C-alpha positions in Angstrom: -38.1 57.7 67.9 -37.6 54.2 66.6 -40.1 53.3 63.9 -40.9 49.6 63.7 -39.7 47.8 60.5 -42.6 46.3 58.7 -43.7 45.5 55.1 -47.0 46.5 53.6 -48.6 43.9 51.4 -47.5 44.5 47.8 -44.7 46.9 48.8 -41.1 46.0 48.1 -38.0 47.7 49.5 -35.8 49.3 46.8 -33.0 46.8 47.4 -35.5 44.0 47.0 -36.5 45.4 43.6 -33.2 46.6 42.1 -30.9 43.8 43.1 -33.1 41.0 41.7 -33.8 43.1 38.6 -30.1 43.0 37.8 -29.6 39.4 38.7 -26.5 37.7 40.0 -24.7 37.4 36.6 -25.5 41.0 35.7 -24.1 42.2 39.0 -20.9 40.2 38.5 -20.5 41.5 35.0 -21.1 45.1 36.1 -18.5 44.6 38.8 -16.0 43.4 36.2 -16.8 46.3 33.8 -16.5 48.9 36.6 -13.1 47.5 37.6 -11.9 47.2 34.0 -13.4 50.4 32.5 -13.8 48.9 29.0 -14.1 45.3 27.9 -15.4 43.0 25.2 -17.5 39.9 25.6 -14.3 37.9 25.0 -12.6 39.7 28.0 -15.5 38.8 30.3 -15.6 35.2 28.9 -11.9 34.8 29.6 -12.4 36.3 33.1 -15.1 33.7 33.9 -12.7 30.9 32.6 -15.4 29.7 30.1 -17.7 28.7 33.0 -20.5 30.8 31.3 -21.3 30.4 27.7 -20.1 33.2 25.4 -23.6 33.8 24.1 -25.0 34.1 27.6 -22.5 36.8 28.3 -23.3 38.5 25.0 -27.0 38.5 26.0 -26.2 39.8 29.5 -24.1 42.7 28.2 -26.9 43.5 25.7 -29.4 43.6 28.5 -27.2 45.9 30.6 -26.8 48.1 27.6 -30.6 48.3 27.1 -31.0 49.1 30.8 -28.7 52.1 30.2 -26.0 50.8 32.6 -23.5 50.2 29.8 -22.4 52.2 26.8 -21.0 50.3 23.8 -19.1 51.0 20.6 -18.3 48.9 17.6 -14.7 47.6 17.2 -14.5 45.5 14.1 -17.2 42.9 14.5 -17.3 43.1 18.3 -18.8 45.6 20.7 -16.6 47.2 23.4 -18.6 47.9 26.6 -18.0 50.6 29.2 -19.9 51.7 32.3 -22.4 54.4 31.7 -22.7 55.0 35.5 -20.5 54.4 38.5 -21.6 52.2 41.4 -22.1 55.4 43.4 -24.3 56.9 40.6 -26.4 53.8 40.5 -27.0 53.9 44.2 -27.7 57.6 44.2 -30.1 57.1 41.3 -32.0 54.5 43.2 -32.1 56.6 46.3 -33.3 59.6 44.3 -36.1 57.6 42.8 -37.2 56.4 46.2 -37.1 60.0 47.6 -39.0 61.3 44.6 -41.8 58.8 45.1 -42.0 59.5 48.8 -42.0 63.3 48.4 -44.4 63.1 45.5 -47.3 61.7 47.6 -48.7 65.2 48.1 -48.8 64.8 51.9 -45.8 67.0 52.6 -42.2 66.3 53.1 -42.0 66.6 56.9 -42.7 62.9 57.7 -40.2 61.7 55.2 -37.5 64.2 56.4 -38.2 63.3 60.0 -37.8 59.6 59.2 -34.5 60.3 57.4 -33.1 62.3 60.3 -34.2 59.5 62.8 -32.6 56.8 60.6 -29.4 58.8 60.2 -29.0 59.7 63.9 -29.7 56.1 65.0 -26.8 54.8 62.8 -24.2 57.4 63.5 -24.3 60.8 65.1 -21.5 62.0 62.8 -23.8 61.3 59.9 -26.3 63.7 61.4 -23.5 66.4 61.5 -22.8 65.6 57.8 -26.5 66.0 57.0 -26.5 69.4 58.7 -23.4 70.4 56.8 -25.0 69.4 53.5 -28.2 71.3 54.3 -26.2 74.5 55.1 -24.1 74.0 51.9 -27.3 73.6 49.8 -28.8 76.8 51.4 -25.7 78.8 50.5 -25.8 77.5 47.0 -29.5 78.3 46.6 -28.9 81.8 47.9 -26.1 82.3 45.3 -28.2 80.9 42.5 -31.4 82.8 43.3 -31.8 85.9 41.1 -32.7 89.1 43.0 -36.4 90.1 43.1 -37.6 93.7 42.5 -38.0 94.3 46.3 -34.4 93.2 46.8 -33.2 95.6 44.0 -34.6 98.7 45.7 
């Protein structure tokens, strides 16, 4: 069943919210830090060939630090920045927030799950198989982690 794409007044898609929240320069800086692993403001300034002011990069890194996307440590008078999350963890966190909001509506999870299955199967049937595998794996994990109840002990 194909659900029409539409936008409710006042509703924004997660990608519309997150990507602009980071901004173009923040995304470029995050890409550099993810590739490099650790870097200073000077490293990034050099990478940008001085096109962006040193103080602008300093402010950008500080904002990413305050958004919990970067960790930092002092090295002499400078900070050394490192990613706190991977690109995949960032995407997964965004997806988790969206799912939490949708499931937290109190109307039951079935419509949300049905929409996910429809969206996955329309894109790629192999993804549907992967979804089924993940569900089975999670069920096995939950059975292993669930302590026995009194009726199961007897």
